[in-house]
Rosetta silent file (secondary structure, phi, psi, omega in degrees, C-alpha in Angstrom):
SEQUENCE: MKRSYVPVALLLTVLFLNIIFTQYMVHQYFYEHYTNTIIAAVVNLILFPIAFLIYKKGVNVND
SCORE:     score description
SCORE:     0.000 S_00000001
   1 L     0.000  129.029 -179.443    1.348  -18.217  -22.076 S_00000001
   2 L   -76.079  140.930  179.208   -0.570  -14.935  -21.806 S_00000001
   3 L   -92.300  138.218  179.260    0.621  -12.444  -19.300 S_00000001
   4 L  -106.713  128.328 -179.526   -1.884  -10.841  -16.924 S_00000001
   5 L   -98.909    3.159  179.427   -1.367   -7.244  -15.915 S_00000001
   6 H   -64.798  -46.255  177.838   -4.182   -7.200  -13.345 S_00000001
   7 H   -62.073  -34.419  178.624   -1.922   -8.161  -10.400 S_00000001
   8 H   -66.662  -41.715  178.066    0.557   -5.489  -11.441 S_00000001
   9 H   -65.287  -40.281  176.945   -2.204   -2.874  -11.544 S_00000001
  10 H   -63.924  -41.632  179.047   -3.455   -4.005   -8.125 S_00000001
  11 H   -63.764  -42.935  177.378    0.046   -3.834   -6.716 S_00000001
  12 H   -63.160  -38.292  178.665    0.555   -0.342   -8.096 S_00000001
  13 H   -64.875  -45.435 -179.380   -2.768    0.748   -6.613 S_00000001
  14 H   -65.810  -41.597  179.314   -1.934   -0.585   -3.160 S_00000001
  15 H   -68.421  -33.671  174.434    1.526    0.961   -3.195 S_00000001
  16 H   -64.912  -39.912  175.843    0.060    4.279   -4.349 S_00000001
  17 H   -64.306  -35.454  174.769   -2.350    4.122   -1.403 S_00000001
  18 H   -59.477  -43.982  179.103    0.654    3.507    0.859 S_00000001
  19 H   -63.751  -43.503 -179.197    2.228    6.725   -0.403 S_00000001
  20 H   -62.394  -46.875 -177.966   -0.999    8.668    0.089 S_00000001
  21 H   -70.786  -28.797  175.074   -1.509    7.447    3.660 S_00000001
  22 H   -67.506  -44.386  176.986    2.138    8.082    4.539 S_00000001
  23 H   -61.354  -42.018  179.178    1.834   11.675    3.336 S_00000001
  24 H   -63.466  -39.946 -179.755   -1.432   12.034    5.265 S_00000001
  25 H   -64.034  -44.753  178.983    0.210   10.613    8.395 S_00000001
  26 H   -64.191  -41.626  179.583    3.113   13.075    8.229 S_00000001
  27 H   -63.151  -44.709 -178.938    0.729   15.958    7.611 S_00000001
  28 H   -68.789  -34.477  177.334   -1.481   15.036   10.564 S_00000001
  29 H   -66.655  -39.809  179.917    1.530   14.570   12.842 S_00000001
  30 H   -61.862  -38.763  179.979    2.840   18.018   11.899 S_00000001
  31 L   -92.311   13.717  172.962   -0.478   19.610   12.885 S_00000001
  32 L    60.885   36.771  171.484   -0.618   17.511   16.082 S_00000001
  33 L  -100.154   81.825 -168.904   -3.684   15.454   15.178 S_00000001
  34 H   -71.737  -29.418  177.866   -2.343   12.312   16.787 S_00000001
  35 H   -64.781  -45.005  177.689   -5.495   10.216   16.507 S_00000001
  36 H   -65.692  -33.354  177.601   -5.533   10.640   12.722 S_00000001
  37 H   -62.679  -44.760 -179.382   -1.793    9.915   12.675 S_00000001
  38 H   -67.228  -38.973  178.620   -2.312    6.573   14.406 S_00000001
  39 H   -62.875  -44.666  179.277   -5.214    5.672   12.111 S_00000001
  40 H   -65.181  -36.192  178.258   -3.123    6.392    9.000 S_00000001
  41 H   -66.449  -40.037  178.375   -0.236    4.350   10.422 S_00000001
  42 H   -65.649  -40.557  177.648   -2.537    1.379   11.053 S_00000001
  43 H   -62.384  -40.047  176.715   -3.910    1.611    7.503 S_00000001
  44 H   -62.275  -41.158  179.415   -0.313    1.616    6.233 S_00000001
  45 H   -67.470  -28.512  177.095    0.462   -1.466    8.303 S_00000001
  46 H   -77.660  -37.618 -176.600   -2.581   -3.217    6.839 S_00000001
  47 H   -70.755  -32.006 -176.606   -1.795   -2.251    3.239 S_00000001
  48 H   -63.775  -47.352  176.813    1.780   -3.532    3.246 S_00000001
  49 H   -64.545  -30.739  176.489    0.928   -7.241    3.771 S_00000001
  50 H   -63.308  -43.279  177.513   -1.821   -6.920    1.166 S_00000001
  51 H   -63.424  -38.695  179.328    0.761   -5.677   -1.333 S_00000001
  52 H   -65.069  -41.354  178.150    3.068   -8.526   -0.373 S_00000001
  53 H   -65.813  -40.638  177.186    0.313  -11.111   -0.923 S_00000001
  54 H   -61.938  -41.273  179.549   -0.562   -9.625   -4.318 S_00000001
  55 H   -63.294  -45.819 -177.292    3.106   -9.776   -5.272 S_00000001
  56 H   -67.061  -39.035 -176.441    3.506  -13.395   -4.165 S_00000001
  57 H   -82.734  -38.183 -168.494    0.322  -14.642   -5.876 S_00000001
  58 H  -101.981  -35.244 -174.162    0.207  -12.603   -9.053 S_00000001
  59 L   -99.011  106.771  178.905    3.624  -11.478  -10.161 S_00000001
  60 L   -88.283  120.499 -179.476    5.774  -14.432  -11.178 S_00000001
  61 L   -79.365  -25.741 -173.666    9.452  -13.557  -11.126 S_00000001
  62 L   -85.364    3.181 -178.519   10.503  -16.844  -12.774 S_00000001
  63 L   -73.902    0.000    0.000    8.608  -16.308  -16.059 S_00000001
C-alpha cells in the first residue's frame, strides 16, 4: 500500500500557522493591541480543530 505524505504536509502547514499566530498574538498583546490579539486567538482556536481533523482522516497510526 502506497503511503501518502499530503496529509502530513497539510498537518505541518496548519501547525506552523498555529505557531505564527501564537507569536503574533503575544506580540500584539505586548504592544497593547487587544483587538488584534483577540483576532489571532480566534484564528488559533479555528486552526486547532482543523489540524485535529487532518490528523484523524489522513494520518493512520495503525499502519
